MARVEX-585194 format. One record per atom (N, C-alpha, C, O): x, y, z; residue in three letters. Coordinates in steps of 0.02 Angstrom, whole numbers, padded with zeros to 5 digits, always signed. Atoms other than C-alpha are relative to their C-alpha. Example, Ala and Ser with C-alpha at 12.3 -4.5 7.8 and 13.67 -1.06 7.14 Angstrom:
+00045-00059+00000ALA+00615-00225+00390ALA+00045+00060+00000ALA+00097+00059+00033ALA-00042-00059-00003SER+00684-00053+00357SER-00039+00055+00037SER-00014+00110+00045SER
% end
This chain:
-00008-00029-00062UNK+04427+05903+03521UNK+00027-00067+00032UNK+00029-00122+00004UNK-00032+00045-00040UNK+04507+05806+03659UNK-00042-00034+00049UNK-00076+00000+00087UNK+00056+00035-00038UNK+04410+05674+03749UNK+00034+00014+00078UNK+00094+00021+00088UNK-00019-00030-00076UNK+04416+05718+03947UNK-00030-00064+00034UNK-00088-00080+00022UNK-00001+00062-00044UNK+04415+05566+04057UNK-00050+00029+00051UNK-00051+00088+00066UNK+00017-00026-00064UNK+04295+05563+04205UNK+00026+00023+00052UNK-00001+00061+00093UNK-00044-00040-00050UNK+04430+05600+04307UNK+00040+00069-00021UNK+00088+00093+00008UNK-00036-00073-00008UNK+04465+05771+04227UNK+00068-00008-00056UNK+00087+00044-00081UNK-00060-00002+00024UNK+04628+05702+04128UNK-00021+00014-00061UNK-00082+00017-00072UNK+00001-00019+00049UNK+04662+05747+03959UNK+00014-00071-00050UNK+00066-00099-00035UNK-00025+00041+00029UNK+04666+05606+03829UNK+00074-00002-00040UNK+00092+00036-00085UNK-00074-00001+00014UNK+04855+05546+03810UNK+00039+00027+00063UNK+00100+00028+00073UNK-00047-00036-00065UNK+04896+05627+03971UNK+00044-00059+00040UNK+00017-00112+00055UNK-00046+00034-00026UNK+05049+05545+04051UNK-00014-00010+00075UNK-00055+00028+00101UNK-00008+00005-00070UNK+05068+05490+04230UNK+00061+00035+00028UNK+00105+00051-00012UNK-00069-00035-00011UNK+05206+05576+04348UNK+00036-00064+00032UNK+00002-00105+00063UNK-00057+00064-00018UNK+05359+05441+04391UNK-00020-00024+00057UNK-00038+00015+00102UNK+00005+00037-00057UNK+05334+05331+04511UNK+00077-00025+00030UNK+00085-00034+00091UNK-00070+00009-00024UNK+05527+05289+04526UNK+00001-00051+00065UNK+00019-00038+00122UNK-00003+00055-00051UNK+05504+05115+04614UNK+00045-00042+00011UNK+00038-00087+00052UNK-00058+00037-00007UNK+05660+05044+04598UNK-00012-00066-00045UNK-00032-00059-00102UNK-00012+00051+00012UNK+05672+04864+04567UNK-00073-00044-00001UNK-00085-00096+00029UNK+00064+00027-00015UNK+05489+04833+04536UNK-00011-00016-00073UNK+00020+00013-00118UNK+00026+00002+00070UNK+05395+04753+04379UNK-00065-00021+00034UNK-00074-00036+00092UNK+00076+00013+00016UNK+05206+04721+04341UNK-00013-00065-00016UNK-00026-00066-00077UNK+00000+00060+00039UNK+05189+04529+04313UNK-00072-00008-00023UNK-00118+00007+00015UNK+00061+00013+00026UNK+05047+04486+04206UNK+00006-00080-00039UNK+00053-00100-00072UNK-00009+00085+00044UNK+04997+04286+04140UNK-00069+00021-00044UNK-00121+00039-00015UNK+00052+00014+00035UNK+04882+04286+03987UNK-00008-00074-00008UNK+00034-00113-00030UNK+00015+00075-00030UNK+04788+04122+04034UNK-00015-00029-00075UNK-00074-00044-00078UNK+00022+00038+00055UNK+04781+04043+03852UNK+00037-00070-00005UNK+00089-00087+00024UNK-00057+00059-00003UNK+04833+03872+03799UNK+00022-00009-00053UNK-00009+00024-00094UNK-00058-00001+00056UNK+04964+03826+03663UNK-00027-00004-00056UNK+00011+00005-00103UNK+00020+00000+00054UNK+04846+03809+03536UNK-00054+00043-00023UNK-00098+00037-00065UNK+00055-00067+00029UNK+04761+03978+03539UNK+00026+00037-00036UNK+00029+00096-00019UNK-00027-00055+00053UNK+04845+04046+03378UNK-00042+00039-00038UNK-00069+00006-00082UNK+00074-00035+00056UNK+04717+04167+03284UNK+00033+00016-00053UNK+00008+00056-00093UNK-00024-00006+00067UNK+04835+04161+03153UNK-00013-00057-00047UNK-00027-00050-00106UNK-00003+00034+00046UNK+04833+03998+03100UNK-00073-00055+00023UNK-00113-00083-00013UNK+00054+00067-00027UNK+04712+03878+03219UNK-00078+00031+00011UNK-00088+00079+00049UNK+00060-00022-00005UNK+04533+03907+03205UNK-00027-00002+00060UNK+00008-00038+00095UNK+00006-00014-00053UNK+04442+03948+03357UNK-00064-00076+00003UNK-00068-00111+00053UNK+00036+00074+00011UNK+04307+03787+03299UNK+00059-00050+00012UNK+00040-00098+00045UNK-00029+00051-00012UNK+04459+03684+03307UNK+00027-00027+00077UNK+00049-00083+00089UNK-00018+00006-00061UNK+04496+03710+03495UNK-00011-00062+00031UNK+00031-00083+00071UNK+00025+00049-00059UNK+04402+03564+03570UNK+00032-00064-00012UNK+00028-00115+00023UNK-00034+00062+00013UNK+04512+03450+03472UNK+00061-00015+00029UNK+00085-00071+00022UNK-00073-00014+00003UNK+04676+03496+03532UNK-00010-00019+00105UNK-00047+00008+00146UNK+00004+00012-00068UNK+04713+03410+03715UNK+00040+00050+00059UNK+00098+00071+00056UNK-00038-00079-00028UNK+04756+03546+03841UNK+00050-00015+00050UNK+00054-00066+00084UNK-00065-00005-00046UNK+04912+03593+03938UNK-00014+00053+00047UNK+00031+00070+00086UNK-00007-00043-00038UNK+04828+03727+04025UNK+00001-00011+00099UNK+00027+00023+00144UNK-00008+00022-00072UNK+04799+03638+04195UNK+00060+00005+00018UNK+00073+00052+00054UNK-00041-00001-00020UNK+04965+03587+04209UNK+00048+00060+00017UNK+00076+00067+00071UNK-00023-00069+00010UNK+05041+03762+04157UNK-00024+00036+00046UNK+00021+00062+00079UNK+00011-00035-00061UNK+04943+03849+04286UNK+00027-00017+00077UNK+00036+00021+00125UNK-00015+00035-00072UNK+04995+03722+04429UNK+00055+00028-00004UNK+00068+00062+00045UNK-00067-00026-00002UNK+05169+03775+04372UNK+00012+00067+00023UNK+00046+00088+00070UNK+00003-00080-00017UNK+05144+03952+04370UNK-00008+00007+00077UNK+00038+00013+00117UNK+00003-00004-00060UNK+05063+03962+04522UNK+00044-00019+00058UNK+00059+00020+00103UNK-00073+00015-00051UNK+05199+03865+04627UNK+00060+00031-00006UNK+00095+00032+00045UNK-00041-00049+00016UNK+05323+03973+04550UNK-00021+00062+00040UNK+00011+00071+00092UNK+00023-00061-00029UNK+05238+04133+04607UNK-00014-00014+00093UNK-00011+00028+00138UNK+00028+00007-00070UNK+05184+04057+04773UNK+00080-00013+00049UNK+00084+00001+00109UNK-00055+00009-00015UNK+05381+04006+04794UNK+00033+00071+00029UNK+00064+00079+00081UNK-00021-00072-00018UNK+05419+04192+04795UNK-00037+00047+00032UNK-00020+00104+00049UNK+00049-00051-00032UNK+05270+04257+04869UNK-00022+00056-00030UNK-00035+00109-00002UNK+00027-00068+00063UNK+05217+04365+04706UNK-00065-00023-00014UNK-00081-00082-00022UNK+00069-00018+00033UNK+05053+04402+04656UNK-00006+00034-00059UNK+00013+00092-00064UNK-00006-00024+00058UNK+05020+04421+04483UNK-00083+00027-00027UNK-00130+00025+00013UNK+00050-00013+00033UNK+04880+04480+04365UNK-00023-00066-00070UNK+00013-00084-00116UNK-00013+00050+00062UNK+04794+04341+04249UNK-00053+00036-00039UNK-00094+00073-00011UNK+00050-00027+00040UNK+04692+04392+04104UNK-00026-00064-00037UNK+00011-00087-00081UNK+00040+00066+00013UNK+04581+04237+04063UNK-00051+00003-00081UNK-00106+00027-00093UNK+00067+00024+00040UNK+04504+04184+03907UNK-00048-00013+00013UNK-00047-00063+00049UNK+00075+00021-00026UNK+04321+04174+03934UNK-00007-00079-00028UNK-00012-00128+00009UNK-00011+00086+00016UNK+04324+04008+03839UNK+00031-00050+00056UNK+00007-00098+00088UNK-00042+00043-00047UNK+04444+03938+03941UNK-00024+00002+00073UNK-00015-00045+00112UNK+00016+00008-00079UNK+04369+03995+04109UNK-00079-00035+00010UNK-00107-00059+00059UNK+00069+00063+00007UNK+04204+03905+04049UNK+00010-00058+00006UNK-00034-00091+00034UNK-00008+00062+00011UNK+04277+03755+04024UNK+00049-00016+00068UNK+00050-00071+00094UNK-00037+00023-00070UNK+04394+03760+04181UNK-00026+00046+00044UNK+00012+00094+00050UNK+00017-00062-00049UNK+04307+03871+04304UNK+00047-00007+00067UNK+00065+00045+00095UNK-00043+00014-00050UNK+04416+03786+04447UNK+00071+00047-00019UNK+00098+00066+00032UNK-00042-00017+00015UNK+04552+03864+04371UNK+00008+00095+00023UNK+00058+00125+00041UNK+00004-00070-00028UNK+04488+04052+04410UNK-00015+00002+00063UNK-00003+00050+00099UNK+00015-00020-00062UNK+04428+04018+04552UNK+00058-00030+00047UNK+00047-00024+00107UNK-00047+00033-00044UNK+04584+03929+04627UNK+00055+00070+00000UNK+00091+00082+00048UNK-00047-00048+00021UNK+04685+04091+04545UNK-00018+00045+00053UNK+00030+00066+00086UNK+00033-00055-00041UNK+04571+04214+04656UNK+00022-00022+00051UNK+00059+00018+00078UNK+00001+00015-00059UNK+04582+04109+04803UNK+00074-00005+00026UNK+00088-00015+00085UNK-00075-00019-00013UNK+04777+04130+04791UNK+00024+00052+00020UNK+00078+00054+00049UNK+00000-00057+00003UNK+04759+04300+04795UNK+00033+00044-00041UNK+00064+00096-00029UNK-00024-00049+00051UNK+04798+04347+04626UNK-00061+00047-00033UNK-00119+00044-00011UNK+00053-00050+00021UNK+04704+04490+04513UNK-00028-00050-00062UNK+00011-00081-00097UNK+00036+00020+00061UNK+04567+04418+04383UNK-00015+00049-00029UNK-00045+00096-00004UNK+00024-00054+00049UNK+04552+04517+04230UNK-00030-00037-00054UNK-00039-00097-00046UNK+00027+00040+00071UNK+04473+04476+04037UNK+00060+00012-00047UNK+00096+00061-00055UNK-00044+00010+00064UNK+04577+04409+03892UNK-00056+00009-00074UNK-00044-00006-00132UNK+00050+00011+00051UNK+04422+04431+03793UNK-00041-00089-00004UNK-00015-00133+00032UNK+00043+00062-00006UNK+04297+04267+03766UNK+00038-00043-00052UNK+00056-00099-00035UNK-00042+00062+00057UNK+04389+04183+03601UNK+00057+00011-00025UNK+00079-00025-00070UNK-00060-00016+00018UNK+04548+04274+03586UNK+00006+00005-00070UNK+00055-00016-00101UNK-00019-00029+00055UNK+04504+04347+03425UNK+00043+00068-00018UNK+00055+00101+00032UNK-00032-00050+00007UNK+04599+04488+03351UNK-00047+00063-00001UNK-00080+00073-00052UNK+00061-00058+00013UNK+04486+04649+03385UNK-00002+00021-00043UNK-00056+00045-00061UNK+00010-00050+00063UNK+04542+04724+03228UNK-00030-00055-00055UNK-00041-00031-00111UNK+00068+00046+00045UNK+04434+04573+03135UNK-00077+00005+00027UNK-00124-00019-00004UNK+00059-00017-00015UNK+04293+04629+03237UNK-00038+00063-00014UNK-00006+00116-00018UNK+00034-00061+00011UNK+04152+04754+03205UNK-00021-00003+00091UNK-00012-00051+00129UNK+00023-00005-00058UNK+04078+04830+03373UNK-00037-00047+00032UNK-00019-00070+00086UNK+00051+00047-00024UNK+03933+04717+03398UNK+00035-00077+00025UNK+00020-00112+00074UNK-00048+00079-00012UNK+04056+04551+03393UNK+00045+00009+00063UNK+00046-00035+00106UNK-00055-00019-00042UNK+04194+04638+03504UNK-00052+00014+00071UNK-00027-00009+00122UNK+00028-00015-00056UNK+04060+04695+03637UNK-00029-00051+00034UNK-00042-00054+00094UNK+00039+00051-00042UNK+03977+04531+03645UNK+00064-00046+00015UNK+00059-00054+00076UNK-00089-00003-00019UNK+04178+04458+03660UNK-00002+00014+00076UNK+00005-00033+00115UNK-00041-00031-00045UNK+04210+04558+03803UNK-00069-00004+00068UNK-00056-00018+00127UNK+00062+00008-00046UNK+04023+04557+03896UNK-00010-00081+00025UNK-00035-00089+00080UNK+00011+00053-00006UNK+04023+04358+03886UNK+00064-00012+00058UNK+00054-00022+00118UNK-00063+00011-00029UNK+04208+04338+03945UNK-00021+00028+00088UNK-00012-00011+00135UNK+00010-00036-00061UNK+04152+04467+04104UNK-00054-00061+00043UNK-00045-00091+00096UNK+00065+00043-00060UNK+03979+04361+04161UNK+00035-00046+00010UNK+00020-00065+00066UNK-00013+00056-00015UNK+04087+04212+04157UNK+00054+00010+00049UNK+00057-00026+00098UNK-00027+00008-00061UNK+04221+04274+04255UNK-00024+00028+00077UNK-00005+00009+00132UNK+00032-00023-00043UNK+04116+04380+04357UNK-00046-00043+00041UNK-00064-00022+00096UNK+00052+00049-00024UNK+03996+04226+04397UNK+00050-00046+00056UNK+00025-00077+00103UNK-00071+00046-00024UNK+04166+04135+04467UNK+00017+00037+00070UNK+00012+00006+00122UNK-00047-00007-00047UNK+04252+04257+04582UNK-00063+00061+00018UNK-00097+00095-00019UNK+00051-00062-00046UNK+04141+04375+04711UNK+00038+00020+00050UNK+00010+00040+00101UNK-00052-00024-00056UNK+04295+04419+04814UNK+00031+00058-00024UNK+00057+00099+00015UNK-00042-00078+00032UNK+04368+04563+04689UNK-00045+00013-00063UNK-00079-00028-00094UNK+00039-00031+00078UNK+04292+04683+04536UNK+00056-00018-00028UNK+00114-00016-00008UNK-00032+00011+00063UNK+04350+04632+04387UNK+00010+00059-00062UNK-00034+00069-00103UNK-00002-00084+00036UNK+04409+04801+04288UNK+00039+00006-00032UNK+00040+00063-00056UNK-00033+00010+00040UNK+04550+04740+04186UNK-00015-00032-00080UNK-00061-00072-00088UNK-00009+00038+00074UNK+04571+04685+03995UNK+00064+00017-00022UNK+00094+00069-00008UNK-00048+00004+00048UNK+04707+04646+03885UNK-00034-00032-00078UNK-00066-00084-00076UNK+00030+00034+00052UNK+04652+04608+03701UNK+00046-00045-00022UNK+00103-00043-00001UNK-00033+00063+00021UNK+04712+04459+03617UNK+00053+00043-00058UNK+00031+00083-00099UNK-00046-00011+00052UNK+04887+04493+03513UNK+00010+00090+00011UNK+00037+00123-00034UNK+00002-00074+00000UNK+04868+04691+03592UNK-00025+00027-00081UNK+00004+00063-00121UNK+00026-00040+00059UNK+04752+04724+03450UNK-00058+00058-00002UNK-00083+00081-00053UNK+00028-00068-00007UNK+04654+04866+03506UNK+00035+00061-00037UNK+00093+00076-00022UNK-00040-00058+00042UNK+04697+05017+03384UNK-00040+00056+00042UNK-00097+00054+00064UNK+00030-00058-00036UNK+04690+05193+03466UNK-00041+00041-00068UNK-00069+00095-00058UNK+00038-00046+00049UNK+04613+05253+03289UNK-00071-00021+00008UNK-00113+00002-00031UNK+00053+00025+00013UNK+04469+05157+03337UNK-00049+00011+00079UNK-00066-00035+00115UNK+00032-00029-00070UNK+04377+05255+03494UNK-00044-00068+00030UNK-00033-00103+00080UNK+00034+00058-00024UNK+04244+05125+03495UNK+00019-00040+00040UNK-00003-00050+00097UNK-00046+00058-00065UNK+04363+04994+03567UNK-00009+00016+00070UNK-00032-00025+00110UNK-00001-00012-00064UNK+04372+05078+03714UNK-00039+00022+00030UNK-00037+00017+00091UNK+00063-00009-00038UNK+04216+05143+03750UNK-00032-00063+00026UNK-00051-00072+00084UNK+00039+00078-00005UNK+04143+04961+03733UNK+00041-00011+00066UNK-00002-00021+00110UNK-00036+00037-00050UNK+04282+04911+03876UNK-00038+00050+00078UNK-00059+00026+00131UNK+00020-00050-00048UNK+04228+05073+03984UNK-00073-00019+00009UNK-00094-00023+00066UNK+00073+00014-00024UNK+04041+05028+03966UNK-00020-00059+00028UNK-00077-00075+00046UNK+00028+00072-00026UNK+04053+04860+04023UNK+00060+00003+00079UNK+00088-00048+00097UNK-00038-00006-00054UNK+04161+04925+04187UNK+00053-00014-00003UNK+00073-00030+00053UNK-00068+00016-00003UNK+04332+04892+04136UNK+00028+00074+00017UNK+00001+00122-00010UNK-00034-00049-00018UNK+04441+05024+04211UNK+00074+00017-00026UNK+00102+00072-00022UNK-00080-00004+00011UNK+04618+04992+04149UNK-00003-00052-00070UNK-00046-00090-00092UNK+00001+00045+00068UNK+04685+04912+03989UNK+00069+00004-00014UNK+00109+00048+00003UNK-00067+00006+00010UNK+04834+04841+03918UNK+00018-00022-00054UNK+00061-00066-00056UNK+00009+00035+00059UNK+04812+04812+03744UNK+00043+00035-00061UNK+00048+00013-00118UNK-00028-00032+00072UNK+04916+04948+03640UNK+00083-00025+00011UNK+00111+00004+00057UNK-00077+00005-00012UNK+05113+04871+03628UNK+00024+00053-00039UNK+00006+00064-00096UNK-00046-00044+00039UNK+05227+05002+03584UNK+00061-00023-00042UNK+00099+00009-00078UNK-00075+00035+00033UNK+05360+04886+03524UNK-00041-00047-00073UNK-00077-00095-00058UNK+00018+00016+00057UNK+05308+04838+03339UNK+00010-00060-00020UNK+00071-00070-00014UNK-00006+00065+00026UNK+05300+04665+03271UNK-00015-00026-00068UNK-00055+00014-00091UNK+00034+00025+00061UNK+05260+04572+03104UNK-00090-00014+00021UNK-00132-00011-00024UNK+00049+00002-00037UNK+05104+04544+03219UNK-00049+00041+00037UNK-00109+00036+00021UNK+00030-00052-00034UNK+05046+04680+03342UNK+00064+00049+00006UNK+00125+00041+00001UNK-00056-00046-00027UNK+05120+04833+03387UNK-00024+00082-00020UNK-00034+00094-00080UNK-00013-00075+00030UNK+05102+05034+03374UNK+00058+00032+00010UNK+00064+00059+00065UNK-00042-00031-00009UNK+05243+05101+03357UNK+00016+00096+00033UNK+00063+00123+00063UNK+00006-00066-00019UNK+05196+05283+03387UNK-00027+00005+00063UNK-00021+00061+00088UNK+00026-00013-00058UNK+05109+05251+03547UNK+00033+00019+00059UNK+00092+00031+00043UNK-00034-00024-00055UNK+05169+05302+03712UNK+00035-00062+00048UNK-00002-00110+00055UNK-00030+00046-00016UNK+05287+05190+03802UNK-00029-00002+00071UNK-00050-00059+00078UNK+00012-00009-00037UNK+05235+05235+03970UNK-00078+00011+00032UNK-00113+00045-00005UNK+00079+00000-00006UNK+05048+05227+04064UNK-00022+00068-00004UNK+00013+00112+00022UNK+00033-00046+00031UNK+04931+05358+03993UNK-00067+00008+00009UNK-00093-00047+00020UNK+00068+00003-00009UNK+04759+05404+04011UNK-00037-00016-00091UNK+00000+00000-00138UNK+00006+00018+00065UNK+04662+05347+03842UNK-00085-00014+00002UNK-00106-00067+00025UNK+00091+00019+00002UNK+04448+05355+03822UNK-00018-00011+00065UNK-00044-00066+00072UNK+00013-00004-00050UNK+04422+05383+03993UNK+00033-00073+00042UNK+00005-00086+00096UNK-00054+00065-00026UNK+04551+05212+04043UNK+00051+00021+00014UNK+00067+00078-00003UNK-00065-00001-00024UNK+04708+05195+04116UNK+00049-00050-00061UNK+00034-00110-00063UNK-00013+00042+00056UNK+04812+05121+03965UNK+00071-00031+00041UNK+00095+00002+00087UNK-00072+00023-00045UNK+04976+05023+04038UNK+00032-00045-00053UNK+00009-00102-00059UNK-00008+00030+00045UNK+05068+04968+03902UNK+00063-00061+00017UNK+00096-00059+00070UNK-00047+00058-00019UNK+05187+04809+03897UNK+00052+00027+00000UNK+00047+00081-00028UNK-00045-00051-00005UNK+05354+04873+03926UNK+00055+00015-00062UNK+00057-00029-00105UNK-00043-00011+00074UNK+05489+04947+03783UNK+00039+00046+00020UNK+00020+00089+00060UNK-00040-00033-00011UNK+05633+05022+03787UNK+00012+00044-00070UNK-00015+00022-00121UNK-00017-00040+00064UNK+05697+05160+03649UNK+00072-00004-00002UNK+00095-00024+00051UNK-00079+00003+00023UNK+05883+05165+03586UNK-00005+00025-00065UNK-00032+00002-00115UNK-00011-00048+00105UNK+05922+05291+03428UNK-00054-00005-00017UNK-00061-00045-00064UNK+00051+00007+00047UNK+05755+05313+03389UNK-00032-00074+00016UNK-00087-00066+00041UNK+00013+00069+00001UNK+05722+05119+03399UNK-00035-00030+00050UNK-00006-00032+00105UNK+00044+00033-00065UNK+05591+05032+03510UNK+00036-00085+00005UNK+00037-00125-00041UNK-00010+00067-00010UNK+05662+04870+03587UNK-00066-00025+00055UNK-00095+00016+00091UNK+00034+00021-00049UNK+05543+04743+03693UNK+00044-00020+00066UNK+00097-00050+00064UNK-00031+00024-00058UNK+05582+04724+03882UNK-00021-00083+00008UNK+00005-00108+00058UNK+00013+00065+00010UNK+05523+04549+03856UNK-00062-00025+00048UNK-00073-00014+00107UNK+00077+00042-00004UNK+05349+04447+03860UNK-00017-00049-00049UNK-00011-00038-00109UNK+00033+00043+00053UNK+05282+04310+03777UNK+00057-00029-00040UNK+00099-00061-00007UNK-00056+00025+00030UNK+05404+04260+03651UNK+00072+00033-00002UNK+00127+00006-00003UNK-00074-00027-00008UNK+05528+04394+03656UNK+00024-00021+00064UNK+00085-00026+00067UNK-00043+00023-00078UNK+05558+04334+03856UNK+00028-00062-00018UNK+00081-00082+00004UNK-00044+00069-00010UNK+05581+04163+03791UNK+00042-00006-00039UNK+00082-00051-00030UNK-00054+00005+00062UNK+05684+04194+03630UNK+00066+00068+00028UNK+00122+00074+00002UNK-00064-00057+00003UNK+05798+04345+03689UNK+00059-00011+00082UNK+00036-00017+00139UNK-00026+00042-00041UNK+05955+04293+03796UNK-00019+00050+00080UNK-00039+00109+00079UNK+00003-00028-00060UNK+05945+04332+03995UNK+00029+00054+00021UNK+00009+00084+00071UNK-00048-00055-00029UNK+06082+04463+04004UNK-00038+00063-00034UNK-00047+00116-00003UNK+00036-00063+00030UNK+05989+04579+03878UNK-00076+00018+00032UNK-00098+00074+00041UNK+00058-00030-00048UNK+05816+04552+03976UNK+00002+00034+00056UNK-00049+00065+00070UNK-00028-00012-00060UNK+05901+04600+04137UNK+00007+00080+00005UNK-00011+00122+00046UNK-00017-00076+00000UNK+05964+04758+04074UNK-00051+00039-00028UNK-00055+00099-00015UNK+00053-00045+00011UNK+05809+04807+03988UNK-00055+00009+00041UNK-00095+00054+00030UNK+00028-00032-00055UNK+05718+04801+04142UNK+00022+00044+00025UNK-00011+00095+00036UNK-00054-00066-00057UNK+05849+04907+04240UNK-00023+00070-00053UNK-00055+00120-00036UNK+00005-00077+00043UNK+05842+05041+04094UNK-00058+00026-00007UNK-00064+00086-00019UNK+00079-00029-00013UNK+05640+05044+04108UNK-00009+00028+00064UNK-00036+00083+00071UNK+00015-00011-00061UNK+05640+05045+04284UNK+00042+00078+00023UNK+00020+00111+00071UNK-00056-00056+00011UNK+05782+05197+04266UNK-00050+00053-00021UNK-00052+00106+00011UNK+00033-00046+00012UNK+05658+05288+04182UNK-00078+00022+00034UNK-00123+00053+00006UNK+00048+00003-00055UNK+05533+05287+04325UNK-00064-00031+00019UNK-00101-00010+00063UNK+00065+00035+00000UNK+05393+05162+04299UNK+00033-00074+00001UNK+00090-00089-00018UNK-00024+00055+00001UNK+05391+04985+04329UNK-00020-00046-00055UNK-00080-00045-00069UNK+00029+00021+00079UNK+05387+04871+04156UNK-00052-00061+00015UNK-00035-00101+00058UNK+00059+00028+00012UNK+05225+04774+04133UNK+00035-00052-00048UNK+00059-00047-00104UNK-00035+00054+00047UNK+05287+04611+04089UNK-00047-00063-00017UNK-00080-00073+00034UNK+00051+00033+00007UNK+05170+04465+04012UNK+00043-00089-00014UNK+00089-00106-00052UNK-00024+00084+00036UNK+05202+04260+04005UNK-00056-00042+00011UNK-00099-00016+00047UNK+00049+00044+00030UNK+05086+04113+03964UNK+00000-00053+00036UNK+00056-00077+00039UNK+00010+00070-00042UNK+05041+03964+04069UNK+00029-00057-00028UNK+00059-00103+00000UNK-00022+00070+00051UNK+05077+03848+03917UNK+00086+00002-00004UNK+00122-00046-00016UNK-00070+00006+00004UNK+05254+03908+03922UNK+00039-00035+00049UNK+00101-00033+00048UNK-00035+00017-00056UNK+05294+03821+04074UNK-00004-00080-00022UNK+00025-00123+00011UNK+00001+00080+00010UNK+05251+03647+03985UNK+00041-00006-00060UNK+00010-00022-00111UNK-00044+00026+00083UNK+05373+03621+03839UNK-00003-00045-00022UNK+00011-00040-00081UNK+00028+00065+00042UNK+05330+03461+03789UNK-00075-00012+00002UNK-00100-00066+00018UNK+00059+00007+00009UNK+05159+03498+03764UNK-00001-00015-00074UNK+00048-00008-00110UNK+00000+00026+00085UNK+05094+03436+03582UNK+00009+00035-00052UNK-00014+00091-00059UNK-00034-00048+00046UNK+05177+03482+03437UNK-00085+00010-00039UNK-00137-00022-00034UNK+00062-00025+00035UNK+05052+03588+03317UNK+00029+00006-00074UNK+00087+00022-00089UNK-00028-00002+00062UNK+05064+03583+03143UNK-00011+00077-00041UNK-00055+00091-00081UNK-00009-00082+00021UNK+05106+03776+03101UNK+00025+00004-00052UNK+00060-00045-00066UNK-00063-00032+00039UNK+05192+03858+02965UNK+00067-00005+00035UNK+00080-00008+00095UNK-00071-00009-00043UNK+05370+03863+02992UNK+00019+00053+00017UNK+00079+00046+00024UNK-00033-00064-00029UNK+05409+04029+03050UNK-00052+00005+00069UNK-00030+00033+00120UNK+00030-00008-00049UNK+05260+04016+03169UNK+00029-00069+00040UNK+00034-00064+00101UNK-00019+00039-00046UNK+05327+03846+03226UNK+00064+00027+00051UNK+00077+00020+00111UNK-00081-00012-00041UNK+05500+03914+03266UNK-00014+00067+00046UNK+00035+00091+00074UNK+00012-00054-00024UNK+05421+04061+03344UNK-00016-00032+00059UNK+00014-00026+00112UNK+00061+00061-00056UNK+05294+03932+03449UNK+00045-00007+00060UNK+00039+00016+00117UNK-00039+00044-00030UNK+05440+03832+03504UNK+00075+00022+00043UNK+00102-00005+00092UNK-00073-00022-00038UNK+05608+03940+03542UNK-00013+00024+00055UNK-00053+00069+00065UNK-00021-00032-00057UNK+05654+03963+03698UNK-00047-00043+00058UNK-00043-00037+00119UNK+00047+00038-00063UNK+05535+03859+03799UNK+00018-00026+00059UNK-00018-00020+00109UNK-00054+00038-00039UNK+05652+03768+03897UNK+00010+00056+00057UNK+00001+00044+00116UNK-00040-00065-00038UNK+05721+03953+03967UNK-00061+00024+00035UNK-00044+00058+00083UNK+00049-00049-00025UNK+05547+04021+04020UNK+00001-00019+00080UNK-00011+00031+00113UNK+00009-00001-00073UNK+05548+03951+04207UNK+00055+00028+00018UNK+00042+00064+00067UNK-00074-00026-00016UNK+05739+04009+04226UNK-00008+00071+00003UNK+00009+00105+00051UNK+00003-00080-00005UNK+05697+04186+04166UNK-00041+00033+00046UNK-00025+00085+00074UNK+00049-00032-00053UNK+05536+04208+04278UNK+00023-00007+00055UNK+00018+00040+00095UNK-00045-00003-00052UNK+05636+04142+04404UNK+00050+00052+00035UNK+00061+00060+00095UNK-00047-00063-00009UNK+05762+04294+04384UNK-00035+00048+00029UNK-00024+00076+00083UNK+00051-00053-00023UNK+05622+04405+04388UNK-00023+00009+00064UNK-00021+00063+00093UNK+00023+00011-00070UNK+05555+04352+04545UNK+00058+00028+00053UNK+00054+00069+00099UNK-00058+00004-00063UNK+05733+04334+04635UNK+00015+00067+00004UNK+00045+00086+00055UNK-00031-00078+00014UNK+05764+04524+04578UNK-00037+00065+00013UNK-00015+00121+00024UNK+00071-00050+00004UNK+05601+04619+04583UNK-00049-00006+00039UNK-00073-00062+00047UNK+00055+00020-00020UNK+05462+04659+04685UNK-00053-00005-00050UNK-00047+00019-00107UNK+00053+00012+00054UNK+05309+04614+04600UNK-00068+00048+00022UNK-00085+00053+00081UNK+00066-00023+00005UNK+05151+04709+04578UNK-00056-00040-00051UNK-00039-00065-00105UNK+00059-00017+00063UNK+04966+04683+04491UNK-00024+00060-00020UNK-00024+00114+00008UNK+00015-00050+00041UNK+04904+04773+04369UNK-00049+00058+00045UNK-00043+00119+00036UNK+00047-00042-00039UNK+04762+04842+04500UNK+00047+00037+00053UNK+00031+00093+00073UNK-00037-00038-00045UNK+04910+04883+04623UNK+00027+00060-00035UNK+00025+00115-00008UNK-00027-00051+00028UNK+04996+04981+04486UNK-00048+00046-00001UNK-00028+00100+00022UNK+00052-00056+00019UNK+04836+05083+04448UNK-00004+00052+00062UNK-00003+00114+00062UNK+00018-00034-00065UNK+04809+05127+04626UNK+00054+00049+00015UNK+00038+00104+00039UNK-00066-00031-00002UNK+05001+05191+04627UNK+00002+00061-00054UNK+00027+00116-00043UNK+00017-00057+00051UNK+04961+05291+04475UNK-00044+00038+00017UNK-00029+00098+00009UNK+00050-00049-00012UNK+04807+05365+04529UNK+00034+00028+00075UNK+00015+00085+00090UNK-00008-00051-00049UNK+04888+05416+04691UNK+00050+00063-00002UNK+00047+00116+00029UNK-00056-00049+00021UNK+05044+05504+04619UNK-00029+00047-00025UNK-00006+00102-00012UNK+00023-00064+00039UNK+04936+05612+04513UNK-00042+00029+00047UNK-00070+00082+00034UNK
% end
């Protein structure tokens, strides 16, 4: 039996085309450089010198230069230790959302532990921000699974309205190659995936995180335009630590070290290219447009 959302839409139901032209949805996953759930355990995080404050300053300043507002998905552990970052982000007019409490892959958690992580993160963020409702979530490493409905039920039960945790571009670390590439209803939530384009049956990232750092600017520009021509603005994600290319060295396996370091000095230039050539929306604004179109 298909799940029917509170809005009366069938699970998996797509949204009408928006056709907004040169528009992107810009999101920031507020993590520090050592938050690699593959290699660096949560218990070790306090031993690393932070780069998050410098990264946030550089990110805020670049967005302010272009008058752009973004959605900031905060790891609750960081928000707890740097509450001023949450407060200042909200004061600057950006949207606040959750990235769970401690950046564990949701696929490694059972329902009680995932629920506790979501609740703790939201309690921290909501205690710091009274000027807006916090209704968005992105799971670490896009680790929600459509085959696990309880994960989405937990989000909905905690006041989450939209999610951006199902990446339709598959990598060695994350991704669901069979997931829709455009926004859709899922378990009573609006699911807004990071953008991917499809060519001859294969999917390619539009650019976010490591793919934005590693892929050349001419490809990123082309991929954004192709996705926009499909009728929706691409959801793009960046990280504050990527604006601090000289952050401390991490003792990671060779493959992870290479992925972590590649293209760091190109990030500001590539994000600037996005801001110069596109209108920017927050996830909340994107949600409102999707609901209005339906």
